[in-house]
C-alpha positions in Angstrom: 181.5 97.2 24.8 183.4 97.7 21.2 184.4 100.9 20.4 183.3 102.0 17.4 182.0 105.4 15.3 178.5 106.0 14.7 177.6 107.6 11.7 174.7 110.1 12.0 171.4 110.6 9.8 169.6 113.7 9.9 166.6 112.1 10.8 167.1 110.9 14.3 168.7 112.2 17.3 169.6 109.4 19.4 173.1 109.1 20.0 175.4 105.9 20.9 176.3 105.1 24.5 179.2 107.2 25.5 181.5 104.3 26.5 181.6 103.2 22.7 183.6 106.8 21.9 186.9 105.7 20.7 190.2 105.9 23.2 192.5 107.7 19.8 191.3 110.0 19.3 189.8 109.9 22.8 186.2 110.9 22.9 185.1 110.3 19.5 181.9 108.9 19.5 179.8 109.8 16.3 180.0 112.1 13.3 177.6 113.4 10.8 173.9 114.5 11.9 173.2 118.4 12.1 173.3 121.0 14.4 169.5 121.2 14.9 167.9 122.5 18.5 167.2 119.4 19.2 170.1 117.3 18.4 172.0 119.8 20.3 169.9 119.5 23.6 170.0 115.7 23.0 173.8 115.7 23.1 174.1 118.1 26.1 171.7 116.1 27.9 173.8 113.2 27.5 177.3 114.2 28.1 178.0 114.6 24.3 179.2 118.1 22.7 180.0 119.0 19.2 183.3 120.0 18.0 184.6 120.0 14.6 187.1 122.1 12.6 185.1 124.5 9.0 186.0 121.7 6.4 185.0 118.7 8.7 182.3 116.6 9.0 180.4 117.4 12.4 182.1 115.4 15.4 180.5 114.5 18.5 182.8 113.7 21.1 182.6 112.0 25.2 186.1 112.1 26.1 186.8 109.9 28.7 187.9 112.1 31.3 186.0 115.1 31.6 187.1 118.8 32.7 185.0 120.6 35.1 185.3 123.6 37.4 183.4 122.7 41.6 181.8 126.0 42.2 183.2 126.2 45.8 186.8 125.0 44.1 186.8 128.0 41.8 190.4 129.6 42.6 190.6 133.2 43.1 194.2 135.1 43.4 195.0 137.6 44.9 195.6 139.2 41.4 192.4 138.2 40.2 190.8 140.1 43.2 193.0 143.3 42.5 192.0 143.3 38.8 188.3 143.2 39.8 188.9 146.0 42.3 191.1 148.2 39.4 188.4 148.0 36.7 185.3 147.5 38.5 183.4 145.9 35.7 179.9 145.5 35.2 178.2 142.4 34.3 175.8 141.4 32.4 174.1 138.1 31.0 172.3 137.6 27.9 172.5 141.4 26.8 175.2 140.5 24.2 175.3 137.1 22.9 176.2 137.6 19.3 179.0 139.8 20.1 180.3 137.5 22.9 180.5 134.6 20.5 182.0 136.3 17.7 184.5 137.6 19.9 185.4 134.3 21.3 186.0 133.1 17.2 187.8 136.5 16.2 190.1 135.7 19.2 190.8 132.3 18.3 191.2 132.8 14.2 193.8 135.3 15.4 195.8 132.5 17.5 195.4 129.5 17.0 192.2 128.8 14.7 188.8 127.9 16.3 185.9 125.1 16.0 183.6 127.9 16.0 183.1 127.8 12.3 179.8 129.0 10.5 177.7 126.1 11.1 178.7 126.5 14.9 177.9 130.1 15.0 174.2 129.7 13.1 173.7 126.5 15.8 174.9 128.5 18.8 172.9 131.4 17.6 169.4 129.4 17.2 170.4 128.0 20.5 170.4 131.6 22.3 167.2 132.4 20.5 165.5 129.5 22.1 166.6 129.7 25.5 169.5 127.6 26.1 172.5 129.3 24.9 173.4 132.1 27.0 176.3 134.3 27.2 177.6 136.7 30.1 179.5 139.7 29.3 181.7 142.1 30.7 181.9 145.8 30.3 184.2 149.0 31.2 183.5 152.5 30.1 180.7 150.9 28.2 182.7 148.8 26.3 182.9 144.9 25.9 186.3 143.8 27.6 185.6 139.9 27.7 183.0 137.3 28.4 181.8 133.8 28.0 178.7 131.8 26.4 177.5 127.8 27.0 174.3 125.9 27.1 172.6 125.5 30.0 170.0 123.5 30.5 170.1 121.7 33.5 172.3 122.2 36.7 175.2 122.1 34.8 176.6 125.1 32.6 179.0 123.7 29.9 180.9 126.2 28.7 181.9 126.6 25.4 184.3 129.6 25.0 185.5 132.4 26.4 187.7 135.7 25.3 188.7 138.8 26.9 190.2 142.2 25.4 191.8 143.1 29.1 194.5 141.2 30.9 192.3 138.7 32.9 188.7 139.8 31.8 188.1 136.1 31.0 188.9 135.0 34.1 186.5 137.4 36.2 184.1 136.8 33.4 184.5 132.9 34.9 184.3 134.4 38.5 181.2 135.9 37.6 179.6 133.1 36.3 180.4 130.9 39.1 178.7 133.1 41.4 175.7 133.3 39.6 175.4 129.9 39.5 175.9 129.3 43.2 173.4 131.9 43.7 171.1 129.6 42.0 172.3 126.7 43.5 173.7 125.0 40.1 175.5 122.1 40.3 179.2 122.6 38.1 181.0 124.1 35.3 181.3 121.3 32.5 184.8 122.6 30.6 185.0 119.5 28.4 188.6 119.4 28.0 191.2 120.6 30.9 193.6 122.8 29.7 196.2 124.9 31.5 194.7 128.1 31.8 191.5 126.6 33.1 193.1 124.6 35.3 194.9 127.8 37.1 191.5 128.7 37.9 190.6 125.3 39.8 189.5 123.0 37.4 190.1 119.4 37.6 189.0 115.9 35.5 186.9 113.4 36.8 186.4 110.0 34.8 183.6 110.0 32.1 181.1 107.7 33.9 181.6 109.8 37.1 180.5 112.5 35.1 177.5 111.0 33.3 176.2 109.8 37.0 176.4 113.8 37.8 174.4 114.5 34.9 171.8 112.4 34.9 171.1 114.0 38.5 171.6 117.5 37.4 169.3 116.9 34.6 166.3 117.2 37.9 167.5 120.6 38.6 164.5 123.5 37.4 166.2 126.5 35.9 164.8 129.6 37.7 162.4 131.0 35.2 164.6 134.7 36.0 168.3 133.3 36.0 168.7 133.9 32.3 166.7 136.9 31.5 169.1 140.0 30.2 170.0 142.0 33.4 173.0 143.2 34.8 174.1 141.0 38.0 174.5 143.6 40.9 177.4 143.2 43.4 178.2 139.7 41.7 182.0 139.6 43.5 180.4 140.2 46.8 
């Protein structure tokens, strides 16, 4: 099929097939549209995600290679185990979504800049209120020290961003997430793009075609009703 960029309207939520995405830049599939709940739900169910900077149009991506973490392949180093024993963090889900996403935004603005712009903040706040964007938080002495957030509407947790205020806190958040997903027989974590940090945790890349095949299977997964209720996760590192 011929590669092309599709210009989306605000009225129709259909996306073009992912194999129409450009190779340069890799994965750019469409521009425009909006970040409504209906469009976000449709995008993630098709293996597409938004990613753009503050003064850019909305851009939608489906990379030729997808970064994922297989739950049984998550790498737990000796130093991470030591950090967990030293910190003994309290782990919660969906108790501080806005704090987590704003901390992710702040950390990236202070380093290399961020795609978590005001449009994205508003969209993911709304997705959280609608019940398909979730956060996982790490606390130490009642202070938020790390966490992550993402989308889950099937057997895949689509990770969006993470942050840490203490060394290893974001890795501990990922470890807790992996165990929570395993407890509920979820499939895997979608990291979208590979990076060296995630590779140290066991992330790998798979071809887009393989990812979409697994996504279709994961769309049959029924999320347990109590999985993402605001709660403390007891003994999550056992």
